[in-house]
N, C-alpha and C positions, 0 to 999 in steps of 0.2 A: 738419618732422618728419624725423627720422633713423631709417631702418629698417635693421636688421641681419638678414639672412637667413643662417641656418646650415643647410646641407644635410648631414645626418648619415649619409647612406648611404655604403656602400663603393663604390657605383657613381656615376660622374659622369653617365651617360646612362641614361634609362629607369627611374629609381627612382620608385616610386609615392609615397613620402614627399616627394620633391622636387616631384612634380606637385601634391600638396595644398598644400605650402608656397608654390609659385608662384601657386596660385589665391588664397591669402590675400593675398600681396603685391600681386597684380594689383588686388584689390578695395581694398586700402589706398591704392594709388597712384591709382586712379580717384577715390577720395574726397578725396585730397590730392595733386593733380597736381604740386605743387612739392616733394614729398617726395624726400629723397635716399636712395638704396639702396646699401648695402654688402653684397656677396654673398661669403660664405665657403663654398666647396665643399671639404669636408673629405676628399673622395676625391682631388681634384687638389692640394689645398694642406693637407695634414694638420697637425694640432696635434702638437707634439713629445710623445714618450712620457715619462712620469715614470719615470726609472730612477736608478741610483745616482749617475751623473754629474750628472743634473739636480738631485737633492737636494743634492749637494755644492755646486753652483752657487747654488741658492736660499738655502742656509743659510750661505753665505760672505758676510761684509760686502762691500758694493759696492766699496769701495776696495781690497779684498784679492783680488778675483776675477782669475783669469787671463783673457786675451783670449777663450779658448774658453768659459769660464764666463760672461763678460759677454755673449757672443753668444747663449748658451743662454737666459739670463734675458731678453734683449731679445726673443726669440721670444714668450715668454709675455706680456711687457709689451705687445706689439703687439696680441695677442688681447684682453687686458684693456682696452686703450684703445678698441678697437672696441665693446666692451660698454658701457663708461662713456659713450661718445658717443651711444649709441642711445637713442631714445625708445621704440621698439617693436622687439621681437625676435621673429622667426619661426623656429622650429626644426623641420626635417623629421626625423622619427624613425621609422626602420624597426624592426621587431621581429626580432631575431636570437636564436633559441634562448631566447625569453622574456625577453630583456634588450635593452638598447640596443647599438648598434654600438661596437666598439673605437674607431672614429674619433670618435664623439661623446663617449665616456668620456674620451678624451685631451683633448678640448677643455674639458670640465668641469674636469678636473684642472688644466689650464693657467690657467683663469680664477679658480679658487678659491685665493686666497692670503691667508693671515692678515696682518692689518694693512693690506691693500689693498682687498680685496673683502668681507672680513668681519673682525670682531675679537671677542676675548673680553673681557667686562667683568665687574664684580662681580655683575651680574645675569644673566650668561650670555652666549651668543654674540649678536652683532648683525650683520646683513647690511648692507653698505654700498652695494649696487647698488639703490637705492630709486627709486621713482617711474617705473618702467618697466612697460609692458604687454607681456606675453609670450603668443604664440600657439604652441602645440605641435601639430604636424601629424603624427598617427600614421598609418602604413600597415601593415596586418597581413594575413597570408595567411588566418588563421582569425578567429574572432569571440571576443574576450576581454574586451570592455568590461564593467566591473562585476562581473567574476569574480575568483576568487583567482589565476587564471593571469595577470592583468594586473599584472605587477610594475613596469611602466614608469611608469604614472601616479603611484602613490605615491612612487616614487623621485624622479622629476623634480619633483614638488610639494615634496618635502622638501628636495632639494639647491638648487633655485632659490630656495625660500623662505628657506633658510639664508643665501643670499647677498643677501637683501633683496628679491627679486622675488616678490611675493605676488599680483599681479594677473595671473593665468594663465588662459587660455582653452584648453581641450583640444578638438581636432578629430580625429574618428576615421573613417578609411576602412578597413573590415574586410571579411573574407570574400573577399579578392582572389585567393585560390588555390582557390576553391570553385565555379568554373564561371562562365559568361558572365553569367547572371542575377544571381549573387551580386556580381560585379564592378560591374555597373550599380547595384545596390542600395547597395553599399559607398560608391561615389563620390557617389551621391545623398544618402546620410546625411551624408557629409562636407560637401557643399554646404549642407545644412540646418544643420549645426553652425557653419559659417562665417557664414552669414546671422545666426544667433542671437548669435554672438560679436561681430559687428560692429554689431548693432542698438543 
């Protein structure tokens, strides 16, 4: 088993979403001791931003790219290769202003590439990252699960599904800024979600 862990927080240390993602990975490795883990910490090693130079590089035929353009495309190629090689993907997702972090959005933009991770057909789009199991580890200061304020779950379900990843398990640690008792409850609920997801 190849596990890819994506830490989507802006913080390398002390992120609650990373704590939940670590818990999932620990349980996966306990059940699969020979599993290989690749860890991508987007705070320490961020995905490149999609800007005008990046678009120019991506839309220039490979044989016509400048060395700078080739290097830029290679950055995204490496991120895509990590996903392609993974059997299981664990994504730590903090909530920033009711959305995902810029770090995580840049990673999504880097791995979503027409003709490589998805394609358009006469029947509509087809995701090419199939056969993977995804665990999404949410950490939130308030409680938003199942409410209209939870924009993250439908967004990630849509974009990951678009890329072919439809076997997704969501884990929620919520209420983490609502006092000590709420923190304990939030992590207990996350533990229950993990147990259910791995059952």
